[in-house]
C-alpha positions, 0 to 999 in steps of 0.5 A: 599301478597307482591309483590316482585319488579323486579330488574331492569338492570340499562343499562349502559348509552350512554357515559360511553360505548364512553370512555372505547371504546376509552381506548381500541383503545388507547391500540391496538393502544400503543401495535400495535406502541411498535411492531411496533417500535421491527421489524424495530430496528430488521430489522435496522442494527445499524451504525457503525462508522468507527474512523480514526486512524491517521498514526504509524510507521510500522517500528523503523530503526535505524542510517546507515542502509539501505533503500530502497525509491521507486522514488529515490532507496536504500539510508544509514539512516545518522541521526535520528532527532527531530524538533518542528513544533508549539507544535507538536514534529516532528523525521525522518530519514535522508536519503543519496541516493548516487546515486543522492546525495542526502538528504532525510526527512523522518518521522518516522511517514510517513515511508509507501513509505520506504522498508528495502533492501531485503533478500539474498534469494530474492537476489538469486530470483533475479539472477535468473530472470535475468537468463531467458528469456526475454518477448517479447511484441507486444505492442508500446514503449511508453505504454511500457516504461510506463510499465516499467516507474512503474516497476522502480517506485514500489521499488519492487525488483523484478519488477527491475530484471524484467525491467533488464531482459526484456530491456536486449541486451546481448551486450554494444554496443549503436547502438543495443538499441534505446537511450530510451531504454538504459537509461531506461535500465541504471536507471533499472541495477543501481538501482538494482545493487546498492540494490546488493552491499548494501545486499551483502556487496562487491564492485562494479566490483563484483555486476557487473560481476555477475549480469552481468554473469546472464544476459549474456552480452557479455562487449566489451571494446573501447580498442577492438573496 
């Protein structure tokens, strides 16, 4: 009888085993790196770049409109003109400040400081503020004077009314006020009065009477002294 030959399993060569192990490790490394990238991508927030916008005009004013420029008070638009600077055409307002006899040039795309004159309701609220009692502060006058000056130049009508009310002495006698107090009071008083005139459209004397009545000022003429 013929003897059956046993099948001998061919063992894999050590070189092939090593190559397959290296390939498997490489695949694992790739998968791990992919997972890390996905997780890190989820944690990291995308950067949002802010785009700087050029200043735009907030409001269009017309010729002969009254506006308020905080540092100078009420003014009237006397002209809307154009000028070329290089290749850029600029449109601007000419604003005449009657109290200071000053003409301002304000580009219409840089008018953030301008504001329209107050409404009748705002004027009535100012009169209510003038009727209230002044706030007495115990701080040094130099600090208070600085605060008052900031309020006057803020362009906010209610803050202006508060300064007039707080510095009001119910009299026109110069001896009752220091020089610096009187200066600040007159500055705030005239600023407020000019806006009252523009809004109420009445003559300056009637505006003064209205304000003095709210303040309770006793006007003493030089003739009766």
